[in-house]
N, C-alpha and C positions, 0 to 999 in steps of 0.2 A: 550521507552525512546526517548525524543525529544532532539536533539543535534544541536547546532549552531556552525559551524566552521567559523572562521574569519581569513583571510590572510591580516594582517594589512599593510598599506602603506599610505603615505601622499597624493599621487595623485590618485591611484586606490586601494581601499580596497575591496577585494572580500569577499563574504559571501555565506554560504549555510546552509540550515536547512533540516535535515532529521529526520524521525521517524524510529526507529529501532524496528521492530516487527517480531516475528517468525524467528529470525536469518537472517533478510533481511533488507537492508536499503531502505527506500522509500523517494524519493525527495519531499519536500514540497515547498521549495522556494529557489531561488539562484539569485544572482545579484552582482552589484557593487555599491560602494559609491565613488563618484569622487569629487575632489576639483581642483581648478585652481591655477597654480603657481603665477598668478598675484594677488591673494587674500593675505591678511596678514596672518601670521602664526596663530594668535588667531582665526581668522574667519575660517580658514581651520580646525583647531582642534575642534572648536565648531560645525562645520557642521558634522564632523565624530562622535562626541559625541552624538549629537541629533539624527542622523540617526541610530546609534547602539541602543540608548535608545528606539527609536520607534520600531526598529526591535525586540528587546527583548519584549516590550510591546505587539506587534502584534502576535508574534509567541510563546511566553511563553516557552522557552527552559528549560529543566531540567539542562543542563550544557552547558557552552561555552568552546570551544577549540581554543587555539592560538598556533602558532608555537613559540617555544622557541627562544629568540633573539640570533642571531649569529652575531658577529661583526668581520669583517676582519680588520686587522691592517692597510691595505692600504686604507681603505674606512671609516675612523672614522665619517665623516659627515653623511654618509648614515645611520650608526647605530644610530647616534644622532637624526636624523629626524624620523627614524622608531620608536625609543624609545618614542618620543613624541606622535605619533599616537597610539602606543600600550598603552601608559599611559592613554589616554582618553577612550580607549576601556575598559581597566581594571577598570577604574573609573565607567563607565556605568554599567559594570557587578556587581561591588560592590554595587552601588546605587540601582540596581534592584534585589539584593539578588540572583544572579545566581552563581552557583558553577563554578569556573574557573579551567581549566586543561591546562597544557602546555606540548608539546612534541617536541623533536628535529626533524628537517626535515628528518634526516636519519632514525629515528624510524618510522615516518609516511610512508616514501617510502618503508621500509621493510614490514610494515603491509599491504600496498596496492599492491605492485608489487612483493615483495619477495626479493628485493635487496635494500639495504640502499643507494646505489649510482645510483639508477634508474634515467633516464632522465625525463625532464618535459613532453615530449611526451608520454613516457611509462605510467606515472602517469595519464595523461589526457585520454589515451585510456582505461586504467583499470577502472577509475572512470566512464567513459561513459558506459562501459560494465556492471559494477556492478549496475548502476542505470537504465539500459536499455534505454539509451538516443539514439535517432536516429542520432544525430550529436554531435560533440565535442563542448563544450562551447566555445564561442568566446574569452573569456579572461582566461588566465591561472590562474589569481588570483581567479576566481570562482572555477576552478578545484582544486586548492590548498586548498581552504576553504572546499570544499566537501571532499577532501581526509583527511583532519584533522578530520572532523566529522565521516567519515566511519572508519578511523583508531581507533578513540576512542571507537566506538561501538564494534569493534573487541577486543580491549584490555579489555574492561569491560566484554565481554562475556568470555574471557579466565580466568578472576578472579572468576567467579561464579562456 
């Protein structure tokens, strides 16, 4: 199964594509999609949409995994901006006929590290270990995207 994990954001969106074969994740591709704050909102969203559409076209995932939106009452603007980025990512997923799955961050951390309140560093170390990476990814957005993909592979395996 080919799984595309995406950690959506307006400035830096992380992504990771894995193949899950023989009960083991294999890294195919990972990276970031960036936009500049000086660009207009429509241009930024269009850039994310086009990049995700191309990523789907190039990698042909069976499923896309996103983190479920969590909004803190003290930061409503952050949730609003993140929601727009998530919206165009979901649109790309729908337009390309890819199954979309969402998980809460705590569920992903529990699947990867064994603790729902694990730190970013713990997730980063475990993802690097599971994928046999010689060094940690530069961006935690990439690690988070890969964690989403790996967690989904574990959850699908447990349903079989």
